[in-house]
Each structure stands twice: as structure tokens, then as C-alpha cells.
C-alpha positions in Angstrom: 115.2 -20.9 63.7 118.9 -20.8 64.5 121.3 -23.2 62.8 125.0 -23.7 62.6 125.6 -24.1 58.9 128.7 -25.1 56.9 129.4 -23.5 53.5 133.0 -23.5 52.2 132.0 -20.7 49.8 131.6 -18.4 52.8 134.0 -16.8 55.2 134.0 -18.1 57.9 132.7 -21.4 56.5 130.8 -22.2 59.8 128.4 -19.6 61.0 125.2 -19.2 63.0 122.2 -18.3 60.7 118.5 -17.6 61.0 117.0 -20.0 58.5 113.6 -21.6 57.8 113.0 -25.0 59.4 113.5 -27.8 56.9 110.2 -29.1 55.3 109.0 -32.6 56.0 109.9 -34.6 52.9 106.9 -37.0 53.3 104.5 -38.7 55.7 107.1 -41.0 57.1 109.1 -38.1 58.5 109.1 -36.4 61.9 110.1 -33.0 63.2 112.7 -33.0 66.0 113.9 -30.4 68.5 117.5 -31.2 69.7 118.2 -31.4 73.4 121.9 -32.2 73.1 124.1 -32.8 70.1 127.7 -33.9 70.2 130.7 -32.6 68.3 132.2 -35.6 66.6 135.8 -36.1 65.5 134.5 -36.2 62.0 133.0 -32.7 62.4 136.3 -31.4 63.7 138.2 -33.1 60.9 135.9 -31.6 58.3 136.1 -28.1 59.8 139.9 -28.3 60.1 140.2 -29.6 56.5 141.8 -32.8 57.6 138.9 -35.0 56.4 139.0 -36.8 53.1 136.9 -35.3 50.3 135.9 -38.8 49.2 132.4 -38.5 50.6 132.0 -34.9 49.4 129.6 -35.9 46.5 127.2 -37.2 49.1 127.1 -34.0 51.1 124.8 -31.0 50.4 125.9 -27.5 51.2 125.1 -25.4 53.0 124.6 -28.1 55.5 123.6 -27.9 59.2 126.1 -30.1 61.0 125.5 -32.4 64.0 124.8 -36.2 63.8 125.1 -37.3 67.5 121.6 -36.3 68.3 119.4 -36.5 71.3 116.0 -34.8 70.6 112.4 -34.5 71.4 110.0 -35.7 68.7 106.5 -34.5 68.0 105.0 -36.9 70.6 107.2 -35.5 73.3 109.5 -38.6 73.4 113.2 -38.3 73.9 114.8 -40.1 70.9 118.2 -40.8 69.5 118.6 -40.8 65.7 120.0 -43.3 63.3 121.4 -40.8 60.8 121.9 -43.1 57.8 119.7 -42.1 54.9 119.7 -45.4 53.1 116.9 -46.8 50.9 114.8 -48.1 53.7 114.9 -44.8 55.6 113.8 -42.9 52.4 111.0 -45.3 51.7 112.6 -47.1 48.7 111.3 -50.7 48.4 111.3 -53.4 45.9 113.3 -52.7 42.7 113.9 -49.1 44.0 116.1 -50.3 46.8 119.8 -50.9 46.1 121.5 -54.3 46.6 123.5 -53.3 49.8 120.3 -52.0 51.4 118.3 -55.1 50.5 121.1 -57.2 52.0 120.9 -55.2 55.3 123.8 -52.8 54.9 122.2 -49.3 54.6 125.5 -47.7 55.7 126.9 -48.5 52.3 123.8 -47.6 50.3 124.6 -47.2 46.5 122.1 -44.4 46.2 123.6 -42.0 48.7 123.3 -38.4 47.5 120.4 -38.9 45.1 117.8 -37.4 47.4 118.9 -36.1 50.8 122.6 -36.8 51.1 124.0 -39.8 53.0 123.7 -38.8 56.6 121.6 -36.4 58.7 124.0 -33.7 59.8 125.6 -33.5 56.3 122.5 -32.8 54.3 121.0 -29.4 53.4 117.5 -30.8 53.0 116.9 -32.3 56.4 119.1 -30.2 58.8 121.2 -31.4 61.6 121.6 -31.4 65.4 123.5 -28.1 65.6 120.2 -26.3 65.3 116.9 -25.7 66.9 115.0 -28.0 64.6 115.5 -30.8 62.0 113.6 -33.6 60.3 114.3 -37.4 60.3 112.6 -40.6 59.1 110.4 -42.0 61.8 112.0 -45.4 61.2 115.3 -43.9 62.3 114.0 -42.7 65.7 114.7 -44.7 68.9 113.1 -43.8 72.2 115.5 -43.5 75.1 114.8 -45.1 78.5 113.3 -42.6 80.9 115.9 -43.2 83.6 118.9 -42.5 81.3 120.1 -38.9 81.8 120.5 -36.7 78.7 124.2 -36.5 79.1 124.4 -40.3 78.8 121.7 -40.7 76.2 123.5 -38.4 73.7 126.4 -41.0 73.8 124.2 -43.8 72.3 125.0 -42.7 68.7 128.8 -43.2 69.1 128.1 -46.4 71.0 126.2 -47.6 68.0 129.2 -46.8 65.8 131.4 -48.8 68.0 129.0 -51.7 68.4 128.8 -52.0 64.6 132.6 -52.0 64.4 133.1 -54.6 67.1 130.6 -57.0 65.6 132.2 -57.0 62.2 134.5 -59.7 63.4 134.4 -62.2 66.3 135.5 -60.7 69.6 138.9 -62.1 70.7 140.9 -61.4 73.9 142.9 -59.4 74.6 141.6 -56.5 72.4 143.4 -53.3 71.9 141.6 -50.0 71.4 143.9 -47.3 70.0 142.6 -43.9 71.2 140.6 -42.8 74.3 138.4 -40.2 72.8 134.7 -40.8 72.8 134.9 -43.6 70.2 137.7 -45.4 72.1 135.9 -45.2 75.4 132.6 -46.4 73.8 134.6 -49.2 72.2 135.9 -50.3 75.6 132.4 -50.2 77.1 130.9 -52.1 74.1 133.5 -54.9 74.3 132.9 -55.3 78.0 129.1 -55.3 77.5 129.2 -58.0 74.8 131.8 -60.2 76.5 132.6 -59.4 80.2 135.5 -61.8 80.1 137.4 -60.0 77.3 140.5 -58.2 78.4 140.4 -54.7 76.9 143.5 -52.4 76.7 143.1 -48.8 75.7 146.0 -46.6 74.5 145.3 -43.0 75.8 147.0 -39.8 75.1 145.9 -37.8 78.1 145.6 -38.7 81.8 141.9 -37.8 82.1 141.2 -40.2 79.1 143.2 -43.0 80.8 141.1 -42.6 84.0 137.9 -42.7 81.9 139.1 -45.9 80.1 139.8 -47.6 83.4 136.3 -46.6 84.7 135.0 -48.3 81.6 136.7 -51.6 82.6 139.8 -51.4 80.5 143.5 -51.4 81.3 144.8 -48.0 80.2 148.2 -47.4 78.7 149.5 -43.8 78.4 151.1 -42.7 75.2 154.8 -41.8 75.9 157.3 -39.8 73.8 160.1 -42.2 74.7 158.1 -45.2 73.2 157.5 -46.8 76.6 153.9 -47.5 75.7 155.1 -49.9 73.0 156.9 -52.0 75.7 153.8 -51.9 77.9 151.5 -52.9 75.0 153.8 -55.8 74.1 153.8 -57.0 77.7 150.0 -56.9 78.0 149.5 -58.9 74.8 152.3 -61.4 75.4 154.2 -60.0 72.4 158.0 -59.5 71.9 159.6 -56.3 70.6 161.9 -57.6 67.9 163.1 -54.0 67.1 163.6 -50.7 68.9 160.6 -49.8 71.1 160.7 -46.1 70.2 158.9 -44.7 67.2 158.1 -47.7 65.0 158.8 -51.0 66.6 158.8 -54.4 64.9 156.6 -56.7 67.0 156.4 -60.5 67.2 152.9 -61.5 68.4 150.4 -58.9 69.5 146.7 -58.4 69.9 144.3 -60.6 67.9 141.9 -57.6 67.4 142.8 -53.9 67.2 140.2 -51.2 67.0 141.8 -48.0 65.6 139.7 -45.0 66.9 141.9 -41.9 66.1 142.2 -41.7 62.4 145.7 -40.2 62.0 148.8 -41.9 60.5 150.5 -42.6 63.8 147.5 -44.4 65.3 147.0 -46.5 62.1 150.7 -47.3 61.9 150.7 -48.4 65.6 147.6 -50.5 65.1 149.2 -52.4 62.3 152.3 -53.0 64.3 150.5 -54.2 67.4 148.2 -56.7 65.7 149.3 -60.3 66.0 150.1 -62.4 62.9 146.9 -62.9 60.9 145.1 -60.6 63.3 142.4 -58.1 62.5 142.6 -54.3 62.5 139.3 -52.4 62.3 139.6 -48.9 61.1 136.9 -46.8 62.9 138.7 -43.4 63.3 137.9 -42.0 59.9 141.5 -42.2 58.6 142.1 -40.3 55.4 145.2 -39.4 53.5 148.3 -41.4 54.7 151.6 -39.7 54.4 153.7 -41.5 57.0 152.2 -44.9 57.0 154.3 -48.1 56.7 152.3 -50.9 55.1 154.9 -53.6 55.6 153.2 -55.0 58.7 150.0 -55.6 56.8 151.5 -58.0 54.2 154.4 -59.4 56.2 152.0 -60.5 59.0 149.0 -61.2 56.7 146.7 -58.9 58.6 143.0 -58.5 57.9 142.2 -54.8 57.6 138.5 -54.0 58.0 136.8 -50.7 57.5 133.8 -49.6 59.6 131.3 -46.9 58.8 128.3 -45.9 60.9 125.7 -48.6 61.7 122.8 -50.5 60.2 121.8 -54.0 61.1 123.7 -56.6 63.1 123.7 -60.4 63.7 123.6 -61.1 67.4 122.8 -64.4 69.1 121.3 -65.7 65.9 119.0 -62.8 65.3 119.0 -59.9 62.9 118.6 -56.6 64.8 119.0 -52.9 64.2 122.3 -51.6 65.7 120.4 -49.0 67.8 117.9 -51.6 69.0 120.8 -53.7 70.2 122.5 -50.7 71.9 119.3 -49.9 73.8 118.7 -53.6 74.8 122.2 -53.6 76.3 121.6 -50.4 78.1 118.2 -51.6 79.5 119.9 -54.9 80.6 122.5 -52.9 82.5 125.3 -54.4 80.4 126.2 -51.2 78.5 126.8 -48.2 80.7 127.8 -45.0 78.9 130.1 -43.1 81.3 129.9 -39.5 82.5 131.8 -38.4 79.4 130.0 -35.2 78.5 132.4 -32.7 80.0 131.4 -29.5 78.2 128.2 -28.1 76.9 127.7 -24.8 74.9 124.9 -22.8 73.3 125.0 -22.5 69.5 126.2 -18.9 69.8 129.2 -20.2 71.7 130.4 -22.4 68.8 134.0 -20.9 68.6 134.6 -21.9 72.3 132.9 -25.3 71.8 135.0 -26.2 68.8 138.2 -25.0 70.6 137.3 -27.3 73.5 136.6 -30.3 71.1 139.8 -29.8 69.2 142.0 -29.6 72.3 141.6 -32.6 74.6 144.4 -31.4 76.8 141.9 -29.2 78.6 140.1 -32.2 80.1 137.4 -32.6 77.4 136.0 -36.0 76.6 132.7 -35.1 74.8 131.7 -31.6 73.9 128.0 -31.0 73.1 125.7 -28.2 71.9 122.6 -27.5 73.9 120.5 -25.6 71.3 
């Protein structure tokens, strides 16, 4: 089969290979054939060497990338994949399961990397979605409603990422989403699905992203070189700019909740500045090494900084539920509506063009996918 594999010992590090399909690790696993798989910002960051190496010990090389997966399983069902390879997914029970997994937090499993890596799409043993075949635990497969088109179904994995991030703390209005890539758009849609009364503001770099954010029910603010976006964000949150609006403003008041969905220094810095006193900033964008980050707003405003990683189990309306189950419930109820955000699709052999489109949003890309 064909697979796009990453190996930093090779030149180029990402190449299309003919490889043997990964073997089934056990009875609780299923073989999948991808229909669509997204290119995530974390994939782009890894390939451009902008990603932290903190998680490198949990990654097996050569790895077949791709974790935003819509696939057909052995029974002919369309499924989306929970990619977290925690204790439950790998069949560890009782004393074999680590404390975080026992407590319902497989996304922070202490035993990542012992068997199959941490995530499907970063593990040599199970494969990934940028291929013609992979394997996954049956417990991590979630059937997709028949009336949901492929181009929207493939967006359920990033929706699960944002659902988990939003539910880490109570929803408060107005909420600011920094970034209008796929994570930011999904965050706006998730916030509106969970609480239709919440006012959502999205900071967007490009005009086509701003339009998509508005279609998701948010108020869009365009990033401006002259700092005008700071004045607009202050206005929408009822805040006051106590210092210059350009570059790095000092703000009095702000948004009670800020979801940072970009991952670069400028986005994190702005998120800290636009959160109200004792507000919450949730870091979802995979931020790594900070070189130009001013931490003064965090302690002078007593901010709560929360990290978010993947998905697992949630508490919703008094019940404990898998993140993907809740996403699908919201979709079936018509409350969560992934937009028409897949703008580009490519074959595996077209990966240079696909990655170029994903890296440059100025060309109108929202979500770029491979169709193996």
C-alpha cells in the first residue's frame, strides 16, 4: 500500500512509499481504509520544524502521519477515529492502567510510548490517515450519521479537540477565539452549539476566514497591522485600552474566556492581554518555544492559564461521556453544524502541493485534506 511517511533521517523527511499494511495488534483492533484525512496545524508545525520536541519520545519513526481521519471500517461503516492510544484503547485494565486513564483522562496517559506511541498518526506500528490503510482500536471508532457528507464528517476530529478545550472551564460570555483556522472555526461552532446565547468573537487573519467565522455565528474581527483590531476587541468586550493600541496594548477589562487557537507567540501574547482580570486563557494552538512573549499580564491580572490536548471523556449535563459521542450527539441534534470548510483535496502523490496549500492560508484554504 502507499503511505506518506515521516523520517527525519531521510531526505526529504516526508515521502510517499510502498509499505506493508500495519498488522493488527490484537482482537480489539480493526483495519481501516481512509476516505478523507485532514492536514492539521500540528502536522505543518512538525514538518516545518516549528513544533516542540517535547512529545518526541512518544513518537515512533518512520511514522505515517494523519490523525484527522474519516475512514471505512471492515464492516463498511464510515467512522471517525479517536486517535488517543491510552490505557483503555490498548486494553490495559486494573493495575495495568495508569492513574490518569483510570480517572478518565486518556489524553494525558502516563504510559504513552510504551507500546504504540501516543496518537494514531504519529506511530509507526499502527499507521496513519495519510495512507491507504491503517489499524485502530475498535473502541476508538465512531460511526458517522449517513446524511453527513464526507467533507463535513472529516471535521469531527478537530471539533472534538475544541469541544474538550471549551468544556475544561465554564462557558462565559463574551468569549474570544484567537485564530480562524480550522480549530478557531470549530471553537466558534462548538461554543454556539453548547450555549446559543454566548457571544463569540473570532480574530481572523484573512478575509475568507472572517467570512467563515461569521457563518459559524461569530462576530469576526480582522487582524490589522496598525493595531486597529485591539481597539475593536476592546470595544466588543467592554474593555478599555490603557496603553497604545498598536503592537502590545495594556488593557483594562477584557474577555472572561479566551481560546488561543494559533500557537505562535503573537497569538498567545494577545490572548493574555485580552483576557479580563482573573479570566481564563485556554491554550489549544499547540504553542511551543516562546521568544517574544510578555508574561506580565498573567501575574498582574491573576489569569488562569489552562492547557488543552486532544480529547477523552467529558462531564456534560451531569453525565460522563466520551468526547466523540458528545460531538456526534450535538451533530445529530442539529446543534453543531461543521461548515463547508474543506476547500482543497489532494491525492497522496500530490503532497507537495497539498502541504503548500495548508501552509499558506492566503490562497483561500481553510481545511486541506488528502483523499488516498
